[in-house]
C-alpha positions in Angstrom: 36.8 -31.3 -30.1 34.5 -29.0 -31.9 31.5 -31.4 -30.5 32.6 -31.4 -27.4 33.0 -27.9 -27.2 29.5 -27.2 -28.1 27.9 -29.9 -25.8 29.7 -28.2 -23.0 28.9 -24.6 -23.9 25.3 -25.7 -24.3 25.5 -27.5 -20.8 27.3 -24.6 -19.3 24.3 -22.4 -20.4 21.8 -25.0 -19.1 23.2 -24.3 -15.8 24.1 -20.5 -16.1 20.8 -19.6 -17.2 18.5 -19.7 -14.0 21.3 -18.3 -12.0 21.0 -15.1 -14.3 17.5 -15.5 -13.8 17.3 -15.3 -10.6 20.0 -12.5 -10.1 17.9 -10.5 -12.3 14.8 -11.1 -10.4 17.0 -10.1 -7.2 17.9 -6.9 -8.9 14.4 -6.4 -9.3 13.7 -7.0 -5.9 16.6 -4.7 -4.9 15.5 -1.9 -6.4 12.1 -1.8 -5.1 10.2 -3.8 -7.6 8.1 -6.0 -4.9 6.4 -7.8 -7.8 9.8 -9.3 -9.3 9.6 -13.0 -9.0 11.9 -15.7 -10.4 10.2 -18.9 -10.6 8.3 -18.6 -13.9 11.6 -17.9 -15.8 13.0 -21.2 -14.7 10.7 -23.2 -16.9 10.0 -26.6 -16.0 13.5 -27.5 -14.4 13.3 -29.7 -11.3 16.7 -29.2 -10.1 18.1 -27.2 -7.0 18.0 -24.0 -9.1 14.6 -24.3 -9.6 14.1 -25.2 -5.9 15.9 -22.0 -5.2 13.6 -19.9 -7.5 10.8 -21.1 -6.1 12.2 -20.2 -2.4 13.2 -16.6 -3.7 9.3 -16.3 -5.0 8.2 -17.0 -1.6 10.5 -14.8 0.1 9.6 -12.0 -2.5 5.6 -12.6 -1.6 6.2 -12.3 2.0 8.6 -9.1 1.5 5.7 -7.6 -0.7 2.6 -8.4 2.1 4.6 -7.2 4.8 5.7 -3.9 3.2 2.1 -3.2 1.9 0.9 -4.0 5.4 3.1 -1.5 7.0 2.2 1.0 4.4 -1.5 0.2 4.8 -1.0 0.5 8.9 0.9 4.2 8.4 -1.6 5.3 6.5 -4.7 3.8 8.7 -2.9 5.5 11.8 -2.3 8.9 10.0 -5.8 9.3 9.4 -6.9 7.9 12.6 -5.1 10.4 14.3 -6.0 13.2 12.1 -9.6 13.0 14.0 -8.6 13.6 17.5 -6.2 16.1 16.5 -8.7 18.4 14.9 -11.2 18.1 17.8 -8.2 19.0 20.1 -7.2 22.2 18.2 -11.2 23.2 18.3 -11.3 22.3 21.9 -8.5 24.1 22.5 -10.0 27.5 21.0 -12.9 27.0 22.6 -10.9 27.0 25.9 -9.0 30.2 24.9 -11.8 32.1 24.4 -13.4 31.1 27.8 -10.1 31.8 30.0 -8.6 34.3 31.5 -5.4 36.1 29.8 -2.8 34.5 32.5 -3.7 31.3 30.5 -3.1 32.5 27.2 0.8 31.4 27.3 0.1 27.9 28.4 -2.7 27.8 25.3 0.5 28.9 23.1 2.5 26.1 24.1 -0.4 23.6 23.8 -1.3 24.9 20.3 2.8 24.8 19.1 3.0 21.1 20.2 -0.5 20.3 18.0 0.8 22.1 15.2 4.2 20.1 15.4 1.8 16.8 16.0 -0.1 17.7 13.0 3.1 18.3 10.6 4.5 15.1 11.5 1.2 13.3 10.7 1.1 15.0 7.5 4.6 13.9 6.8 4.1 10.7 7.6 0.8 10.8 5.2 3.1 12.2 2.7 5.4 9.5 2.8 3.0 6.8 2.6 1.2 7.7 -0.1 4.6 8.5 -2.0 5.7 4.9 -1.4 2.4 3.4 -2.6 2.3 5.5 -5.8 -0.9 7.5 -4.7 -1.5 11.0 -5.5 -0.6 13.0 -2.7 -3.1 16.2 -3.9 -6.6 14.1 -1.9 -8.8 16.0 -0.3 -11.2 14.7 2.7 -14.5 15.9 3.6 -15.3 16.8 7.0 -18.9 16.5 8.5 -18.4 19.6 10.7 -21.4 19.2 12.8 -20.5 15.7 13.8 -17.2 17.3 14.8 -18.7 19.7 16.8 -21.3 17.3 18.3 -18.1 15.0 18.9 -16.1 17.9 20.6 -18.9 18.9 22.8 -19.8 15.1 23.9 -16.2 15.0 24.6 -16.5 17.8 27.1 -19.7 17.1 28.7 -21.7 19.8 26.8 -24.3 19.1 24.5 
């Protein structure tokens, strides 16, 4: 009876161990650890539980690649929107200097909307950097002469 109990206990551990490992990897993934994998912890098993561990790994790799691609896309979009927004602000200031006083209200509305767009882009950049673990205190060098030339070219004045 004791021998049968020990054999049954060992067999039960053999069956339950991969489920526990898969459960641990699932919890890690749910907590945001996109590098969580289960198949390596399964050992050299060749049963359905090992297949499930490999399937979990493929799913986790796909999720990780999609999330990283989304973060990269959001960061790229945010950076790409910053340059035209800066040119828009400079063009707005130049137009404000050249126009009559009655157009100043329209310029104020445009400036407010531009500020809101800049704020949204800043929040998007901050979110992207936060999610990717990057330092949010990065600076960007801007070639002012190039920016002014681009604005002048957009307006047809060189």
